[in-house]
N, C-alpha and C positions, 0 to 999 in steps of 0.2 A: 619388403622392408619399407617402412614408412619414414619419411623425412620430417623431423620435428621443426625444421626451420620454416618460417612463414614464406610463402611465395613472394616474388617481387611485385605481384599485383595487389597484395594486401599490406596494410601498414605494419611496420615492425613494432616490436614491444617498446623500444626507445621512443619512437614517434608517438605512440599512444600514451606513454607515460608523460611526455612533454605536454601533450594536449590536456590530459587530466590535471597536471600540475597547474595549469592556468585557470581551472574552474574553481571558484570559491566553494568552500564546504557547504555553505547554506544552499547554494544552487544544486549541489549533488543530493543533499537531504530532501529538498523540495521535489526534485525530479523523481527520486525513488518513491516518495510518498504519493505523488500523483500517479505513478505507474501502479502502485499497490491499490490505490483508489479505483483506477480504471479497471484493473483486473477483477477487483471485488464486485464492481458494478455489473460486469459481464456475467460473473458467476452467480450473481443475485437475480439475473434475468431482467436487468433494468435498461437494456439496450433495445434497439429497434428489433433485433432478432428474438427478444423476449426469452421464452423458456427454452429455446433451442440449445443454449449453452449453460442453462441454470444447473448449478451444482452447489448445494448449500454446505457440504463438507469442505469443498475447496474455498468457498466464500468465507467460511468461519476462519480458516487458516490465514487468509489474506487480511481480513479485518483485524484479527488478533495481532498479526505482524505489524500492520499499520499503527495500531494503538501502542505497541511496544516502541516502535521507532519514534512516534511523536512524544511519548512519555520520556524517553531517553534524551531527546534532542530539544525539547521545548526551551530549556534554559540556554541553549546554544544558538537558537535562531530567534529573531525578533518577533514580537507579537504581530507585526505586520504580516509575517509569513505563517506564524503558528495559528492564529485565530481562524483563518479560512480552512486550514487543514483540519483543525479540531471540529469545525462545523461540518465538514465533509465526512469525517469519521462518524460523528453522531448520526448523520443522515443514513450512512451505511448500516450502522448498528440498528437503527429503527427499521430500516428496510429488511434487515435480516430477521428481526423479531416478527415483523408482519408476514414474512414469507414462510416462517417455520410453522409446520403443522402442530408441533408440540413446542411452544415457546419455552425458552430457558427461564429459570427463576431469575428475578431481578438480581443483578450483580454477577450472574453466571454466564451471560452471553459473551460473544466474541469481543475481546478487548476490554470488557468491563472490569477485569482484574486491574487494569491501569486507569480507567476513566471513572469507575464507580458505576452504579446502576443507571441504565438509560431507560427513561419512560417516555411514551409517546404523547 
């Protein structure tokens, strides 16, 4: 029988909720966006390990999710935060296009539903 109560060594839900309550929404959005960007870069083979973790199907999902997040949150975060995230997204979209053996049609690549066609 498993015990659903967290152990005394791990933070409790109330403590985690208090910690999260202190973080501004913009910081949460930017952190999630940066995590999506990092994961997409790994799946695109853009890290030191290169092709070892390359998986374009996974990269497509991550880039698309990032584009959706940025599209939905751009009006909620300042251009100070949004501009570099949009630049990073475009770089990932271009890297995806370059890595694809059979490139998507303009406007059909990952996230282009939200950003419009991306050209190199």
